[in-house]
Every structure is written in structure tokens, then in C-alpha cells.
KOLMIMI-101293 format. One record per atom (N, C-alpha, C): residue number from 1; residue in three letters; x, y, z. Coordinates in pm, whole numbers. Atoms other than C-alpha are relative to their C-alpha. Last residue first. Layout:
N
doro=NUM&fise=ALA&east=X&north=Y&up=Z
...
This chain:
78
doro=78&fise=PHE&east=-120&north=3&up=82
doro=78&fise=PHE&east=1092&north=-5443&up=-5038
doro=78&fise=PHE&east=120&north=-34&up=80
doro=77&fise=HIS&east=24&north=58&up=133
doro=77&fise=HIS&east=747&north=-5512&up=-4903
doro=77&fise=HIS&east=129&north=-11&up=-81
doro=76&fise=THR&east=32&north=141&up=-10
doro=76&fise=THR&east=830&north=-5464&up=-4535
doro=76&fise=THR&east=-19&north=-64&up=-137
doro=75&fise=LYS&east=-117&north=76&up=-44
doro=75&fise=LYS&east=1011&north=-5135&up=-4587
doro=75&fise=LYS&east=-29&north=-149&up=4
doro=74&fise=PHE&east=-95&north=1&up=111
doro=74&fise=PHE&east=726&north=-4984&up=-4791
doro=74&fise=PHE&east=123&north=-84&up=35
doro=73&fise=MET&east=51&north=94&up=100
doro=73&fise=MET&east=472&north=-5085&up=-4526
doro=73&fise=MET&east=97&north=-10&up=-117
doro=72&fise=SER&east=-17&north=135&up=-53
doro=72&fise=SER&east=683&north=-4915&up=-4257
doro=72&fise=SER&east=-52&north=-105&up=-98
doro=71&fise=ILE&east=-143&north=31&up=1
doro=71&fise=ILE&east=715&north=-4602&up=-4469
doro=71&fise=ILE&east=22&north=-142&up=51
doro=70&fise=ASN&east=-41&north=25&up=138
doro=70&fise=ASN&east=342&north=-4600&up=-4541
doro=70&fise=ASN&east=148&north=-34&up=-8
doro=69&fise=LEU&east=56&north=127&up=47
doro=69&fise=LEU&east=251&north=-4641&up=-4175
doro=69&fise=LEU&east=47&north=-32&up=-141
doro=68&fise=THR&east=-66&north=109&up=-72
doro=68&fise=THR&east=486&north=-4366&up=-4061
doro=68&fise=THR&east=-51&north=-135&up=-48
doro=67&fise=VAL&east=-135&north=12&up=54
doro=67&fise=VAL&east=361&north=-4127&up=-4331
doro=67&fise=VAL&east=73&north=-116&up=66
doro=66&fise=TRP&east=10&north=52&up=136
doro=66&fise=TRP&east=-2&north=-4190&up=-4234
doro=66&fise=TRP&east=139&north=-21&up=-61
doro=65&fise=THR&east=38&north=141&up=-7
doro=65&fise=THR&east=65&north=-4147&up=-3863
doro=65&fise=THR&east=-3&north=-61&up=-139
doro=64&fise=GLU&east=-115&north=73&up=-53
doro=64&fise=GLU&east=251&north=-3821&up=-3919
doro=64&fise=GLU&east=-30&north=-149&up=8
doro=63&fise=TRP&east=-104&north=4&up=102
doro=63&fise=TRP&east=-26&north=-3690&up=-4143
doro=63&fise=TRP&east=121&north=-80&up=47
doro=62&fise=THR&east=34&north=99&up=101
doro=62&fise=THR&east=-300&north=-3782&up=-3895
doro=62&fise=THR&east=110&north=-13&up=-105
doro=61&fise=GLY&east=-26&north=134&up=-51
doro=61&fise=GLY&east=-149&north=-3596&up=-3603
doro=61&fise=GLY&east=-22&north=-106&up=-105
doro=60&fise=SER&east=-134&north=-1&up=-59
doro=60&fise=SER&east=-122&north=-3256&up=-3777
doro=60&fise=SER&east=36&north=-138&up=55
doro=59&fise=LEU&east=-99&north=65&up=85
doro=59&fise=LEU&east=-418&north=-3328&up=-4004
doro=59&fise=LEU&east=138&north=-6&up=63
doro=58&fise=LEU&east=39&north=137&up=32
doro=58&fise=LEU&east=-691&north=-3262&up=-3751
doro=58&fise=LEU&east=108&north=-72&up=-79
doro=57&fise=PHE&east=-2&north=84&up=-120
doro=57&fise=PHE&east=-524&north=-2957&up=-3598
doro=57&fise=PHE&east=-35&north=-146&up=-32
doro=56&fise=TRP&east=-137&north=6&up=-53
doro=56&fise=TRP&east=-439&north=-2796&up=-3932
doro=56&fise=TRP&east=9&north=-92&up=121
doro=55&fise=ALA&east=-79&north=85&up=88
doro=55&fise=ALA&east=-773&north=-2881&up=-4089
doro=55&fise=ALA&east=142&north=-16&up=52
doro=54&fise=SER&east=46&north=137&up=-19
doro=54&fise=SER&east=-956&north=-2740&up=-3788
doro=54&fise=SER&east=76&north=-95&up=-91
doro=53&fise=LEU&east=-47&north=53&up=-127
doro=53&fise=LEU&east=-742&north=-2428&up=-3791
doro=53&fise=LEU&east=-45&north=-144&up=23
doro=52&fise=THR&east=-146&north=14&up=2
doro=52&fise=THR&east=-795&north=-2362&up=-4161
doro=52&fise=THR&east=52&north=-63&up=129
doro=51&fise=ILE&east=-32&north=111&up=91
doro=51&fise=ILE&east=-1170&north=-2429&up=-4151
doro=51&fise=ILE&east=151&north=-25&up=-1
doro=50&fise=VAL&east=45&north=124&up=-62
doro=50&fise=VAL&east=-1218&north=-2208&up=-3845
doro=50&fise=VAL&east=36&north=-120&up=-86
doro=49&fise=LEU&east=-86&north=29&up=-115
doro=49&fise=LEU&east=-1008&north=-1927&up=-3991
doro=49&fise=LEU&east=-37&north=-133&up=64
doro=48&fise=ALA&east=-129&north=39&up=56
doro=48&fise=ALA&east=-1191&north=-1939&up=-4324
doro=48&fise=ALA&east=98&north=-36&up=111
doro=47&fise=LEU&east=13&north=137&up=48
doro=47&fise=LEU&east=-1521&north=-1937&up=-4136
doro=47&fise=LEU&east=130&north=-49&up=-62
doro=46&fise=PHE&east=9&north=86&up=-116
doro=46&fise=PHE&east=-1413&north=-1625&up=-3948
doro=46&fise=PHE&east=-13&north=-146&up=-41
doro=45&fise=PRO&east=-134&north=27&up=-52
doro=45&fise=PRO&east=-1297&north=-1459&up=-4269
doro=45&fise=PRO&east=-2&north=-90&up=123
doro=44&fise=VAL&east=-84&north=65&up=100
doro=44&fise=VAL&east=-1645&north=-1509&up=-4423
doro=44&fise=VAL&east=143&north=-22&up=51
doro=43&fise=LEU&east=17&north=145&up=-8
doro=43&fise=LEU&east=-1850&north=-1428&up=-4112
doro=43&fise=LEU&east=94&north=-73&up=-96
doro=42&fise=ALA&east=-92&north=53&up=-101
doro=42&fise=ALA&east=-1718&north=-1073&up=-4083
doro=42&fise=ALA&east=-7&north=-152&up=9
doro=41&fise=ALA&east=-136&north=-22&up=49
doro=41&fise=ALA&east=-1885&north=-974&up=-4411
doro=41&fise=ALA&east=104&north=-52&up=99
doro=40&fise=LEU&east=-26&north=97&up=107
doro=40&fise=LEU&east=-2209&north=-1134&up=-4297
doro=40&fise=LEU&east=141&north=15&up=-54
doro=39&fise=ALA&east=-2&north=132&up=-62
doro=39&fise=ALA&east=-2204&north=-941&up=-3970
doro=39&fise=ALA&east=30&north=-107&up=-104
doro=38&fise=TYR&east=-130&north=16&up=-68
doro=38&fise=TYR&east=-2106&north=-624&up=-4154
doro=38&fise=TYR&east=10&north=-134&up=70
doro=37&fise=PHE&east=-107&north=5&up=99
doro=37&fise=PHE&east=-2399&north=-657&up=-4395
doro=37&fise=PHE&east=135&north=-25&up=67
doro=36&fise=SER&east=6&north=129&up=68
doro=36&fise=SER&east=-2649&north=-741&up=-4122
doro=36&fise=SER&east=114&north=-16&up=-100
doro=35&fise=ILE&east=-43&north=102&up=-96
doro=35&fise=ILE&east=-2541&north=-444&up=-3912
doro=35&fise=ILE&east=1&north=-138&up=-65
doro=34&fise=ALA&east=-145&north=-15&up=-19
doro=34&fise=ALA&east=-2566&north=-212&up=-4213
doro=34&fise=ALA&east=54&north=-106&up=96
doro=33&fise=ALA&east=-67&north=51&up=120
doro=33&fise=ALA&east=-2911&north=-344&up=-4304
doro=33&fise=ALA&east=151&north=8&up=14
doro=32&fise=ALA&east=14&north=146&up=-2
doro=32&fise=ALA&east=-3033&north=-293&up=-3948
doro=32&fise=ALA&east=68&north=-63&up=-122
doro=31&fise=ARG&east=-94&north=52&up=-101
doro=31&fise=ARG&east=-2894&north=60&up=-3947
doro=31&fise=ARG&east=-6&north=-152&up=7
doro=30&fise=THR&east=-135&north=-18&up=52
doro=30&fise=THR&east=-3072&north=142&up=-4271
doro=30&fise=THR&east=104&north=-55&up=96
doro=29&fise=LEU&east=-20&north=101&up=104
doro=29&fise=LEU&east=-3397&north=-7&up=-4143
doro=29&fise=LEU&east=140&north=10&up=-61
doro=28&fise=ILE&east=-13&north=133&up=-61
doro=28&fise=ILE&east=-3380&north=194&up=-3820
doro=28&fise=ILE&east=31&north=-105&up=-106
doro=27&fise=GLU&east=-71&north=83&up=98
doro=27&fise=GLU&east=-3321&north=526&up=-3995
doro=27&fise=GLU&east=28&north=-140&up=54
doro=26&fise=GLN&east=-120&north=53&up=-66
doro=26&fise=GLN&east=-3432&north=716&up=-3683
doro=26&fise=GLN&east=85&north=-88&up=-92
doro=25&fise=GLU&east=-77&north=-111&up=-57
doro=25&fise=GLU&east=-3682&north=930&up=-3874
doro=25&fise=GLU&east=132&north=-48&up=59
doro=24&fise=ASN&east=-67&north=-73&up=109
doro=24&fise=ASN&east=-3797&north=635&up=-4089
doro=24&fise=ASN&east=83&north=117&up=53
doro=23&fise=ILE&east=-99&north=92&up=58
doro=23&fise=ILE&east=-3871&north=417&up=-3786
doro=23&fise=ILE&east=77&north=72&up=-110
doro=22&fise=LYS&east=-117&north=1&up=-89
doro=22&fise=LYS&east=-4039&north=714&up=-3617
doro=22&fise=LYS&east=109&north=-94&up=-51
doro=21&fise=THR&east=-65&north=-131&up=10
doro=21&fise=THR&east=-4273&north=761&up=-3916
doro=21&fise=THR&east=126&north=5&up=86
doro=20&fise=TRP&east=-71&north=-2&up=128
doro=20&fise=TRP&east=-4353&north=386&up=-3931
doro=20&fise=TRP&east=75&north=133&up=-18
doro=19&fise=THR&east=-114&north=91&up=-10
doro=19&fise=THR&east=-4441&north=386&up=-3560
doro=19&fise=THR&east=83&north=4&up=-127
doro=18&fise=ARG&east=-100&north=-64&up=-87
doro=18&fise=ARG&east=-4659&north=694&up=-3596
doro=18&fise=ARG&east=125&north=-87&up=12
doro=17&fise=LEU&east=-57&north=-114&up=72
doro=17&fise=LEU&east=-4841&north=540&up=-3895
doro=17&fise=LEU&east=107&north=70&up=83
doro=16&fise=CYS&east=-87&north=51&up=107
doro=16&fise=CYS&east=-4890&north=206&up=-3716
doro=16&fise=CYS&east=66&north=115&up=-76
doro=15&fise=VAL&east=-119&north=57&up=-64
doro=15&fise=VAL&east=-5022&north=375&up=-3402
doro=15&fise=VAL&east=97&north=-50&up=-106
doro=14&fise=GLU&east=-83&north=-113&up=-47
doro=14&fise=GLU&east=-5259&north=588&up=-3610
doro=14&fise=GLU&east=128&north=-50&up=66
doro=13&fise=ARG&east=-61&north=-63&up=118
doro=13&fise=ARG&east=-5390&north=278&up=-3792
doro=13&fise=ARG&east=92&north=115&up=40
doro=12&fise=PHE&east=-109&north=88&up=43
doro=12&fise=PHE&east=-5450&north=93&up=-3464
doro=12&fise=PHE&east=73&north=60&up=-120
doro=11&fise=THR&east=45&north=116&up=77
doro=11&fise=THR&east=-5654&north=383&up=-3338
doro=11&fise=THR&east=122&north=-81&up=-42
doro=10&fise=LEU&east=-25&north=-7&up=144
doro=10&fise=LEU&east=-5517&north=602&up=-3066
doro=10&fise=LEU&east=-60&north=-122&up=-69
doro=9&fise=GLY&east=110&north=-67&up=68
doro=9&fise=GLY&east=-5672&north=634&up=-2719
doro=9&fise=GLY&east=19&north=12&up=-150
doro=8&fise=GLY&east=3&north=-142&up=-36
doro=8&fise=GLY&east=-5346&north=556&up=-2543
doro=8&fise=GLY&east=-110&north=77&up=-71
doro=7&fise=LEU&east=-87&north=-78&up=88
doro=7&fise=LEU&east=-5303&north=226&up=-2726
doro=7&fise=LEU&east=-9&north=149&up=25
doro=6&fise=HIS&east=77&north=-120&up=30
doro=6&fise=HIS&east=-5599&north=63&up=-2546
doro=6&fise=HIS&east=77&north=97&up=-88
doro=5&fise=MET&east=75&north=18&up=124
doro=5&fise=MET&east=-5427&north=-277&up=-2569
doro=5&fise=MET&east=-82&north=123&up=-38
doro=4&fise=ALA&east=-93&north=-15&up=113
doro=4&fise=ALA&east=-5166&north=-181&up=-2312
doro=4&fise=ALA&east=-73&north=-13&up=-133
doro=3&fise=SER&east=-22&north=-142&up=23
doro=3&fise=SER&east=-5444&north=-126&up=-2058
doro=3&fise=SER&east=96&north=24&up=-116
doro=2&fise=LEU&east=114&north=-54&up=72
doro=2&fise=LEU&east=-5553&north=-490&up=-2094
doro=2&fise=LEU&east=20&north=148&up=-31
doro=1&fise=MET&east=-10&north=43&up=140
doro=1&fise=MET&east=-5211&north=-610&up=-1998
doro=1&fise=MET&east=-112&north=61&up=-82
């Protein structure tokens, strides 16, 4: 662990400059932004699917029960 702190004889400033240069050469920040954008863009339709399916599954049994109860209540009152 101690040998990793020597940085190969480079100063901390030199390591930072080399790292920043390589980041710019490989376009790391551009790729990270693209991945973030596509992940967020894919999240919107996924959430729409989850909301739609959960509403469909939750209401499929509830709607039938509600209609049955209301019809039976309507018959008893009139």
C-alpha cells in the first residue's frame, strides 16, 4: 500500500495532469454523459410500463368486486 503512494516518482500535480489529459483523450466525460442520458431516457418508458401494469393488476380484481358490491346494494335498496 505504501508503494502505491509514491506515484512512480511523480508529483501529485503531475499525476493529476496526466490523468486529466488521458480522460480528455479517451472522451470519458462524453461517454459518461451519453450513458447517463440514455439511462434516464430508458427510465421514462420503463416507469410508464410499471405504472400501467401495476394499475392493471391491482384494479383487475378490485373493479369486479366493486361492481358486484354496488349491484347487490342497488338490488337490496330498490
